[in-house]
C-alpha positions as semicolon CSV with decimal commas, in nm:
position;residue;x (nm);y (nm);z (nm)
1;M;11,007;12,607;10,270
2;T;10,660;12,592;10,123
3;H;10,560;12,264;9,960
4;W;10,241;12,196;9,766
5;T;10,119;11,891;9,582
6;L;9,887;12,006;9,309
7;P;9,690;11,842;9,031
8;R;9,842;11,862;8,683
9;T;9,557;12,092;8,580
10;L;9,717;12,382;8,771
11;S;9,942;12,569;8,531
12;A;10,283;12,703;8,620
13;E;10,142;13,054;8,577
14;D;9,867;12,981;8,832
15;A;10,128;12,857;9,079
16;D;10,312;13,190;9,039
17;T;10,018;13,368;9,199
18;R;10,093;13,179;9,520
19;M;10,431;13,350;9,552
20;R;10,472;13,681;9,730
21;E;10,432;13,995;9,523
22;G;10,710;14,249;9,494
23;T;11,008;14,015;9,517
24;S;11,243;13,892;9,250
25;A;11,162;13,540;9,141
26;L;11,333;13,252;8,967
27;S;11,111;12,977;8,835
28;V;11,200;12,635;8,702
29;V;10,950;12,384;8,564
30;F;11,027;12,016;8,505
31;S;10,805;11,764;8,329
32;P;10,834;11,410;8,194
33;D;10,939;11,572;7,863
34;A;11,189;11,803;8,036
35;P;11,326;11,617;8,342
36;A;11,586;11,734;8,592
37;T;11,888;11,594;8,410
38;A;12,243;11,666;8,524
39;E;12,267;11,931;8,251
40;A;11,940;12,096;8,354
41;L;12,046;12,104;8,720
42;A;12,387;12,250;8,625
43;A;12,212;12,526;8,427
44;F;11,981;12,592;8,722
45;S;12,287;12,612;8,950
46;R;12,445;12,872;8,716
47;D;12,122;13,077;8,722
48;L;12,122;13,066;9,101
49;A;12,481;13,189;9,115
50;S;12,370;13,517;8,957
51;A;12,048;13,553;9,159
52;S;12,011;13,839;9,405
53;V;11,971;13,798;9,778
54;G;11,610;13,735;9,879
55;V;11,505;13,585;9,546
56;R;11,201;13,360;9,563
57;I;11,259;13,030;9,387
58;R;10,965;12,830;9,257
59;I;11,032;12,475;9,142
60;T;10,752;12,283;8,972
61;G;10,732;11,928;8,838
62;P;10,749;11,563;8,938
63;E;10,846;11,501;9,302
64;A;11,195;11,361;9,238
65;D;11,287;11,644;9,000
66;V;11,156;11,912;9,235
67;H;11,358;11,773;9,525
68;A;11,672;11,736;9,312
69;A;11,648;12,103;9,214
70;A;11,572;12,204;9,575
71;A;11,893;12,029;9,683
72;V;12,086;12,232;9,423
73;A;11,928;12,555;9,546
74;L;12,014;12,477;9,909
75;E;12,372;12,385;9,810
76;Q;12,400;12,724;9,636
77;G;12,303;12,898;9,962
78;A;11,930;12,951;9,919
79;L;11,734;12,955;10,242
80;P;11,442;12,715;10,285
81;E;11,214;13,020;10,322
82;E;11,307;13,129;9,968
83;L;11,185;12,803;9,811
84;V;10,836;12,722;9,690
85;L;10,810;12,358;9,583
86;V;10,515;12,253;9,369
87;C;10,498;11,878;9,308
88;D;10,266;11,749;9,037
89;A;10,018;11,487;9,148
90;V;10,020;11,214;8,889
91;I;9,708;11,000;8,893
92;D;9,752;10,627;8,825
93;E;10,130;10,660;8,807
94;A;10,382;10,573;9,075
95;P;10,579;10,886;9,162
96;V;10,952;10,863;9,123
97;R;11,118;10,954;9,450
98;R;11,474;11,003;9,565
99;V;11,604;10,765;9,833
100;F;11,924;10,844;10,025
101;C;12,121;10,532;10,117
102;V;12,259;10,571;10,472
103;H;12,516;10,301;10,396
104;C;12,696;10,456;10,095
105;S;12,538;10,808;10,068
106;H;12,419;10,745;9,711
107;I;12,081;10,882;9,602
108;T;11,870;10,634;9,404
109;R;11,565;10,732;9,197
110;T;11,290;10,473;9,241
111;E;10,917;10,416;9,205
112;A;10,915;10,217;9,531
113;P;10,640;10,332;9,767
114;I;10,703;10,470;10,114
115;D;10,752;10,169;10,346
116;G;10,846;9,963;10,037
117;T;11,189;9,851;9,922
118;C;11,433;9,927;9,642
119;D;11,788;9,837;9,548
120;C;12,055;10,104;9,603
121;D;12,223;10,201;9,275
122;G;12,541;10,278;9,472
123;C;12,612;9,977;9,692
124;G;12,344;9,732;9,578
125;K;12,190;9,688;9,924
126;R;11,817;9,622;9,944
127;L;11,679;9,937;10,109
128;G;11,362;9,999;10,302
129;V;11,214;10,337;10,204
130;H;11,130;10,530;10,522
131;R;10,871;10,803;10,569
132;H;11,148;11,027;10,701
133;F;11,235;11,294;10,443
134;S;11,574;11,462;10,469
135;R;11,570;11,829;10,373
136;R;11,949;11,822;10,366
137;H;11,957;11,551;10,098
138;S;11,613;11,626;9,951
139;A;11,542;11,254;9,963
140;Y;11,367;10,988;10,166
141;M;11,589;10,787;10,399
142;G;11,676;10,432;10,297
143;T;11,825;10,172;10,531
144;A;11,891;9,800;10,498
145;A;11,552;9,642;10,430
146;S;11,599;9,405;10,723
147;S;11,573;9,708;10,955
148;V;11,227;9,808;10,826
149;P;10,943;9,630;11,008
150;G;10,718;9,450;10,761
151;A;10,929;9,529;10,455
152;P;11,007;9,237;10,226
153;A;11,375;9,142;10,236
């Protein structure tokens, strides 16, 4: 899986040039005005169901949306090598990230920084946001905040 963090000034078309030539491609672009809602991810899943073997999939947008769509692609059987993830770098804004709760398996969207804390939307536990990123869940790992050294409880 290829993963880039790029400034917002790079257009989606410019990012296409980074993909291999001569292969079929599927591209999805998310933005604050067009986020990865449940409906958008379901439509993306339907598009993937009709994609041919070996398709290159480029997903562009905010970090949490890109990883949510990557999880859908992997669930549909895409290989990590078929994915190109392009996360927008947002200056002066906290990125929204996905945090997987190891206690209840819920994924919470949060602006909490890495090594910070957030509340799980599933079980309500205070979670420490770890640097570990799970490709399987396309989310950062979250455990009880008391297990994270230096994290506020």
